[in-house]
C-alpha positions as CSV (number, residue, x, y, z in Angstrom):
1,X,-63.9,10.3,37.6
2,X,-64.8,6.7,36.7
3,X,-65.6,7.9,33.1
4,X,-62.2,9.6,32.8
5,X,-60.4,6.5,34.1
6,X,-62.4,4.3,31.7
7,X,-61.5,6.6,28.8
8,X,-57.8,6.5,29.7
9,X,-57.9,2.7,29.9
10,X,-59.6,2.5,26.4
11,X,-56.9,4.9,24.9
12,X,-54.2,2.8,26.5
13,X,-55.6,-0.4,25.1
14,X,-55.9,1.2,21.6
15,X,-52.4,2.4,21.7
16,X,-51.2,-1.0,22.8
17,X,-53.1,-2.6,19.9
18,X,-51.5,-0.1,17.5
19,X,-48.0,-0.8,18.9
20,X,-48.5,-4.5,18.7
21,X,-49.7,-4.3,15.1
22,X,-46.7,-2.1,14.3
23,X,-44.3,-4.6,16.0
24,X,-45.8,-7.4,14.0
25,X,-45.3,-5.6,10.8
26,X,-41.7,-4.6,11.7
27,X,-40.9,-8.3,12.5
28,X,-41.1,-9.0,8.8
29,X,-38.6,-6.4,7.9
30,X,-34.9,-7.5,7.5
31,X,-32.5,-4.9,8.9
32,X,-29.1,-4.7,7.3
33,X,-26.1,-3.1,9.0
34,X,-24.0,-1.2,6.4
35,X,-20.7,-0.1,8.0
36,X,-19.0,2.8,6.4
37,X,-15.6,4.5,6.8
38,X,-16.3,7.3,4.2
39,X,-17.1,10.8,5.3
40,X,-18.2,14.1,3.6
41,X,-19.7,14.1,0.2
42,X,-19.1,10.4,-0.3
43,X,-21.1,9.6,2.8
44,X,-23.8,11.9,1.7
45,X,-24.0,10.0,-1.6
46,X,-24.4,6.6,0.2
47,X,-27.0,8.1,2.5
48,X,-29.1,9.3,-0.5
49,X,-28.8,5.8,-2.1
50,X,-29.9,4.0,1.1
51,X,-32.8,6.4,1.6
52,X,-34.1,5.7,-1.9
53,X,-33.5,1.9,-1.5
54,X,-35.4,1.8,1.8
55,X,-38.4,3.6,0.2
56,X,-38.4,1.2,-2.7
57,X,-38.0,-2.0,-0.6
58,X,-40.3,-1.9,2.4
59,X,-39.3,-5.4,3.5
60,X,-35.6,-4.5,3.8
61,X,-34.2,-1.7,5.9
62,X,-30.5,-0.7,5.4
63,X,-29.0,1.2,8.3
64,X,-25.7,3.0,7.8
65,X,-23.3,2.8,10.7
66,X,-20.2,5.0,10.7
67,X,-17.2,3.9,12.7
68,X,-15.2,7.0,12.0
69,X,-11.5,7.0,12.6
70,X,-11.6,3.7,14.5
71,X,-13.1,1.9,11.5
72,X,-10.2,-0.4,10.7
73,X,-9.5,-1.3,14.4
74,X,-13.2,-2.1,15.0
75,X,-13.4,-4.2,11.9
76,X,-10.4,-6.2,12.9
77,X,-12.0,-6.9,16.3
78,X,-15.2,-8.0,14.5
79,X,-13.2,-10.2,12.1
80,X,-11.5,-11.9,15.1
81,X,-15.0,-12.6,16.6
82,X,-16.4,-13.5,13.1
83,X,-19.2,-11.0,13.7
84,X,-19.2,-8.5,10.9
85,X,-21.8,-6.1,9.5
86,X,-24.0,-7.4,6.7
87,X,-22.2,-5.1,4.3
88,X,-19.2,-2.8,4.7
89,X,-16.8,-0.6,2.8
90,X,-13.4,-2.0,2.3
91,X,-11.3,1.2,2.1
92,X,-8.6,-0.3,-0.2
93,X,-8.2,-3.7,1.4
94,X,-11.0,-5.8,-0.1
95,X,-8.7,-8.7,-1.0
96,X,-5.7,-8.4,1.3
97,X,-7.5,-7.7,4.6
98,X,-11.2,-8.7,4.1
99,X,-11.1,-11.3,1.3
100,X,-11.7,-14.4,3.5
101,X,-14.8,-12.8,5.0
102,X,-16.5,-11.7,1.8
103,X,-19.1,-13.3,-0.4
104,X,-18.1,-13.9,-4.1
105,X,-19.9,-11.6,-6.4
106,X,-18.9,-13.0,-9.8
107,X,-22.4,-14.2,-10.7
108,X,-24.1,-10.8,-10.2
109,X,-25.4,-9.4,-13.4
110,X,-23.4,-6.2,-13.0
111,X,-20.1,-8.0,-12.7
112,X,-19.7,-8.1,-16.5
113,X,-19.7,-4.3,-16.6
114,X,-16.7,-3.8,-14.3
115,X,-13.9,-2.0,-16.1
116,X,-10.6,-3.9,-16.4
117,X,-8.7,-1.1,-14.6
118,X,-10.5,-1.9,-11.4
119,X,-11.7,-5.5,-11.7
120,X,-8.3,-7.1,-10.9
121,X,-8.1,-4.9,-7.7
122,X,-11.1,-6.5,-6.1
123,X,-10.5,-10.0,-7.5
124,X,-8.8,-12.5,-5.2
125,X,-6.2,-15.2,-6.1
126,X,-9.0,-17.7,-6.7
127,X,-10.6,-15.4,-9.3
128,X,-13.5,-14.3,-7.0
129,X,-14.7,-10.7,-7.2
130,X,-15.0,-10.0,-3.4
131,X,-16.4,-6.5,-3.5
132,X,-18.4,-4.0,-5.6
133,X,-16.1,-1.2,-6.5
134,X,-17.9,2.1,-7.0
135,X,-15.0,4.0,-8.7
136,X,-11.5,3.7,-10.1
137,X,-9.2,5.4,-7.6
138,X,-6.9,6.8,-10.3
139,X,-4.7,9.6,-9.0
140,X,-1.5,11.4,-9.5
141,X,-0.7,15.0,-8.7
142,X,-3.1,18.0,-8.8
143,X,-1.8,20.7,-11.2
144,X,-2.8,24.3,-11.9
145,X,-1.9,24.6,-15.6
146,X,-2.5,28.4,-15.6
147,X,0.2,28.8,-12.9
148,X,2.5,26.7,-15.0
149,X,1.9,28.8,-18.1
150,X,2.3,32.0,-16.2
151,X,5.7,30.7,-14.9
152,X,7.0,29.8,-18.3
153,X,6.7,26.1,-17.7
154,X,5.8,24.9,-21.2
155,X,4.8,21.3,-20.3
156,X,4.1,19.2,-17.3
157,X,7.2,17.6,-15.9
158,X,7.6,13.9,-16.6
159,X,10.5,13.1,-14.2
160,X,11.9,14.5,-11.0
161,X,14.7,16.5,-12.6
162,X,12.1,18.3,-14.8
163,X,9.9,18.7,-11.7
164,X,12.6,20.5,-9.8
165,X,13.4,22.7,-12.8
166,X,9.7,23.6,-13.0
167,X,9.5,24.4,-9.3
168,X,12.4,26.8,-9.7
169,X,10.7,28.6,-12.5
170,X,7.4,28.8,-10.5
171,X,9.2,30.1,-7.4
172,X,11.0,32.7,-9.5
173,X,7.7,33.9,-11.0
174,X,6.3,34.6,-7.5
175,X,4.1,31.5,-7.1
176,X,4.1,28.6,-4.7
177,X,5.3,25.5,-6.5
178,X,3.9,22.9,-3.9
179,X,1.3,23.3,-1.2
180,X,1.7,21.0,1.8
181,X,-1.2,20.7,4.3
182,X,1.1,19.7,7.2
183,X,-1.7,20.0,9.8
184,X,-3.1,16.8,8.3
185,X,-0.8,13.8,8.7
186,X,-2.5,11.9,5.9
187,X,-1.7,14.7,3.5
188,X,2.0,14.6,4.4
189,X,2.0,10.8,4.2
190,X,0.4,11.0,0.7
191,X,3.3,13.2,-0.4
192,X,5.9,10.7,0.9
193,X,4.0,7.8,-0.5
194,X,3.9,9.1,-4.0
195,X,7.5,10.0,-4.0
196,X,8.4,6.6,-2.6
197,X,7.0,5.1,-5.8
198,X,9.0,7.4,-8.0
199,X,12.3,6.9,-6.1
200,X,12.0,3.2,-5.1
201,X,9.7,1.1,-7.2
202,X,9.0,2.7,-10.6
203,X,12.5,3.4,-11.9
204,X,14.3,1.1,-14.3
205,X,17.8,2.0,-12.9
206,X,16.8,2.0,-9.2
207,X,14.0,-0.5,-8.4
208,X,13.5,-2.1,-5.0
209,X,10.0,-3.4,-5.6
210,X,10.9,-7.1,-5.2
211,X,13.0,-6.4,-2.1
212,X,10.0,-4.6,-0.5
213,X,7.7,-7.4,-1.3
214,X,10.0,-10.2,-0.1
215,X,11.2,-8.5,3.1
216,X,14.9,-8.0,2.1
217,X,14.8,-4.2,1.5
218,X,17.6,-2.2,3.0
219,X,15.8,0.6,4.8
220,X,18.8,2.9,4.8
221,X,17.9,3.4,1.1
222,X,14.6,5.0,2.2
223,X,16.7,7.9,3.3
224,X,16.6,9.2,-0.2
225,X,12.8,9.7,0.0
226,X,13.1,11.8,3.2
227,X,16.0,13.8,1.9
228,X,14.2,14.6,-1.3
229,X,11.2,16.0,0.5
230,X,13.3,18.1,2.8
231,X,15.2,19.5,-0.2
232,X,11.8,20.8,-1.5
233,X,11.4,22.7,1.7
234,X,15.0,23.9,1.9
235,X,14.8,25.2,-1.7
236,X,11.7,27.3,-0.9
237,X,9.4,25.2,-3.2
238,X,6.7,24.7,-0.6
239,X,4.3,27.1,1.3
240,X,6.0,28.8,4.3
241,X,3.4,27.3,6.7
242,X,3.8,23.8,5.5
243,X,3.7,22.4,9.0
244,X,0.5,24.1,10.1
245,X,-1.5,24.6,6.9
246,X,-4.6,22.6,6.3
247,X,-6.2,21.3,3.1
248,X,-8.5,24.3,2.8
249,X,-5.4,26.4,2.3
250,X,-4.4,24.1,-0.6
251,X,-7.9,24.5,-2.1
252,X,-7.7,28.3,-1.8
253,X,-4.2,28.5,-3.2
254,X,-5.1,26.4,-6.3
255,X,-8.4,28.3,-6.7
256,X,-6.8,31.7,-6.6
257,X,-4.0,30.7,-9.0
258,X,-1.3,31.0,-6.4
259,X,-0.2,27.3,-6.2
260,X,1.0,25.0,-9.0
261,X,1.1,21.5,-7.5
262,X,-0.5,19.5,-4.7
263,X,0.3,15.9,-3.8
264,X,-3.4,15.1,-3.1
265,X,-6.3,13.1,-4.3
266,X,-8.8,14.1,-7.0
267,X,-11.2,15.3,-4.3
268,X,-9.0,18.4,-4.3
269,X,-10.2,19.3,-7.8
270,X,-13.9,19.1,-6.7
271,X,-13.1,21.4,-3.7
272,X,-11.2,23.9,-5.8
273,X,-14.0,24.0,-8.4
274,X,-16.4,24.9,-5.6
275,X,-14.3,28.0,-4.8
276,X,-13.5,28.9,-8.4
277,X,-15.4,27.0,-11.2
278,X,-13.0,28.5,-13.8
279,X,-9.9,27.2,-12.1
280,X,-7.7,25.3,-14.6
281,X,-6.9,22.4,-12.3
282,X,-6.6,18.8,-13.3
283,X,-4.8,15.6,-12.5
284,X,-1.3,15.0,-13.9
285,X,0.9,11.9,-13.8
286,X,3.5,11.5,-11.1
287,X,7.0,12.3,-12.4
288,X,9.4,9.3,-12.8
289,X,12.7,9.2,-11.0
290,X,15.3,10.0,-13.6
291,X,15.3,11.4,-17.1
292,X,15.0,7.9,-18.5
293,X,12.0,7.0,-16.4
294,X,8.3,7.4,-17.4
295,X,5.7,9.3,-15.4
296,X,2.9,7.1,-14.0
297,X,-0.5,7.1,-12.3
298,X,-1.8,5.3,-9.2
299,X,-4.8,3.1,-9.5
300,X,-6.5,1.3,-6.7
301,X,-9.7,0.7,-4.8
302,X,-11.2,3.6,-2.9
303,X,-14.9,3.1,-2.5
304,X,-15.9,-0.6,-2.6
305,X,-18.6,-2.5,-0.7
306,X,-18.5,-6.1,0.3
307,X,-21.1,-8.6,1.7
308,X,-20.2,-10.6,4.7
309,X,-20.3,-14.3,3.6
310,X,-21.8,-15.5,6.9
311,X,-24.5,-12.8,7.1
312,X,-27.9,-14.1,8.4
313,X,-29.4,-11.7,5.9
314,X,-27.4,-12.8,2.9
315,X,-30.2,-12.7,0.3
316,X,-31.3,-9.2,1.4
317,X,-27.7,-8.0,1.4
318,X,-27.4,-9.2,-2.2
319,X,-30.6,-7.3,-3.1
320,X,-29.0,-4.2,-1.8
321,X,-25.6,-4.7,-3.4
322,X,-27.4,-5.2,-6.8
323,X,-29.2,-1.9,-6.2
324,X,-26.0,-0.2,-5.3
325,X,-24.5,-1.4,-8.6
326,X,-27.1,0.4,-10.7
327,X,-25.2,2.8,-13.0
328,X,-26.7,5.9,-11.6
329,X,-25.8,4.9,-8.0
330,X,-22.2,4.0,-9.0
331,X,-21.9,7.4,-10.8
332,X,-23.3,9.2,-7.8
333,X,-20.6,7.8,-5.4
334,X,-17.8,8.2,-8.0
335,X,-18.6,11.8,-8.7
336,X,-18.7,12.6,-5.0
337,X,-14.9,12.2,-5.0
338,X,-14.2,13.3,-8.6
339,X,-13.3,9.8,-9.7
340,X,-14.3,7.8,-12.8
341,X,-17.0,5.2,-12.2
342,X,-16.1,1.5,-12.1
343,X,-18.7,0.5,-14.6
344,X,-18.7,0.7,-18.4
345,X,-22.5,1.4,-18.4
346,X,-22.2,4.5,-16.2
347,X,-22.5,7.6,-18.4
348,X,-19.9,10.2,-17.5
349,X,-20.5,13.8,-18.5
350,X,-18.3,15.7,-16.0
351,X,-15.4,17.3,-17.9
352,X,-12.9,16.7,-15.2
353,X,-13.7,13.0,-14.9
354,X,-13.7,12.6,-18.7
355,X,-10.2,14.2,-18.7
356,X,-9.1,11.6,-16.1
357,X,-10.5,8.7,-18.2
358,X,-8.6,10.1,-21.2
359,X,-5.3,10.0,-19.2
360,X,-5.8,6.4,-18.1
361,X,-5.4,5.0,-21.7
362,X,-1.8,4.2,-22.4
363,X,-0.5,5.3,-19.0
364,X,1.7,3.3,-16.7
365,X,-0.3,2.5,-13.6
366,X,0.7,1.2,-10.2
367,X,-1.0,0.5,-6.9
368,X,-0.6,2.8,-3.8
369,X,2.8,2.4,-2.1
370,X,1.5,1.2,1.2
371,X,-1.1,-1.2,-0.2
372,X,1.4,-2.8,-2.6
373,X,4.6,-2.9,-0.6
374,X,3.9,-2.4,3.1
375,X,2.2,-4.7,5.5
376,X,-1.3,-3.9,6.7
377,X,-1.2,-1.2,9.4
378,X,1.8,0.7,8.1
379,X,-0.2,3.6,6.8
380,X,-0.3,4.9,10.4
381,X,3.4,4.4,10.6
382,X,3.9,6.4,7.4
383,X,1.9,9.2,8.8
384,X,4.0,9.3,12.0
385,X,7.3,9.0,10.0
386,X,6.4,11.7,7.4
387,X,5.3,14.3,9.9
388,X,8.3,13.7,12.2
389,X,10.8,13.9,9.4
390,X,9.1,17.0,7.8
391,X,9.0,18.8,11.2
392,X,12.6,17.9,12.1
393,X,11.5,15.9,15.1
394,X,13.4,13.0,13.6
395,X,16.3,12.9,11.3
396,X,16.0,11.2,7.9
397,X,17.9,8.2,9.1
398,X,15.9,7.9,12.4
399,X,12.7,8.0,10.3
400,X,14.0,5.2,8.0
401,X,14.8,3.2,11.1
402,X,11.2,3.6,12.4
403,X,9.9,2.4,9.0
404,X,12.2,-0.7,9.2
405,X,11.2,-1.6,12.7
406,X,7.5,-1.3,12.0
407,X,7.8,-3.1,8.6
408,X,9.5,-6.1,10.2
409,X,7.1,-6.2,13.2
410,X,3.9,-6.0,11.1
411,X,5.2,-8.3,8.3
412,X,6.1,-11.0,10.9
């Protein structure tokens, strides 16, 4: 019995020694918290990069923390306490929301490779690059060109009158002109947001951009946006289940050559190609307001990563941001969402992304409606507004009043 107890004691001492040695080694490792809002294939891309980085850098350990749907609310709380993660993704708000908390990255070697289409988006008013963008969030409408051809639509519509005429032809040919995934409030808000640009800010004849920026906009004029969307439904240009359909229904419809248009991001193309690699889907420009107006694209920041300027692990965080900026890593994240990479040294071979890059040249480009013209926090309002108007829970004028009230509250 004494021998057994002695053996147990020796084993315990050995384990304690091993544990102590391990703890001593771990104490030399700098752990970085990397907060992420992204999900799905984009999150998987970041996870793969972090795993490779940790293997190559034994003295630094990056830990991904996902805050999920509460990301922005949690980040605002952390900003108020000045206690942020070492690195975090900025989900479109690098300058406007997080700029004061981010470390300037102008002097990083990779900064010279940023494409001009995205550099200005992550540059603050003092000229500081405050985040590493991974892609160029260039987007418009998703279009199935085979459905257009089968419906007798000879060219993509460049303005809303042409768009409505195309929808009529597509409907008459037995196809669904527009698929709306009404089960997802973000999808419906994206539809309203794109049309808000066409109707309110991108037209020469009818342009309220300055009024939206300076706070003098007459929100009764927003009625036209809601009325236009409802007219699409009333004319039979949308899927019958527009209130309950989800995005998988959009993907199937486009993949099976049953749907012509979707007011969705470029991720839709990647999802459609998974279902049907031969589907002739691509991005098209958003139609202008009138026959005299040009079509346009939306460009902004989708995936970008910033470094907290007061991080206790600043040097280690900069080592990781430089690793993240390597061309192959930038390309991995960009391709996960079917977007062009932000760097001129990232070699693109994907035909769909090459097509998008070709459309950027010479196109009129604007920022997202909510990021450019609405105060921070109104994306959620836009989701509530759009679903309530589309469902008939609110009238068009009641919806516009909701937008006015929240605009004034958040702006002030």
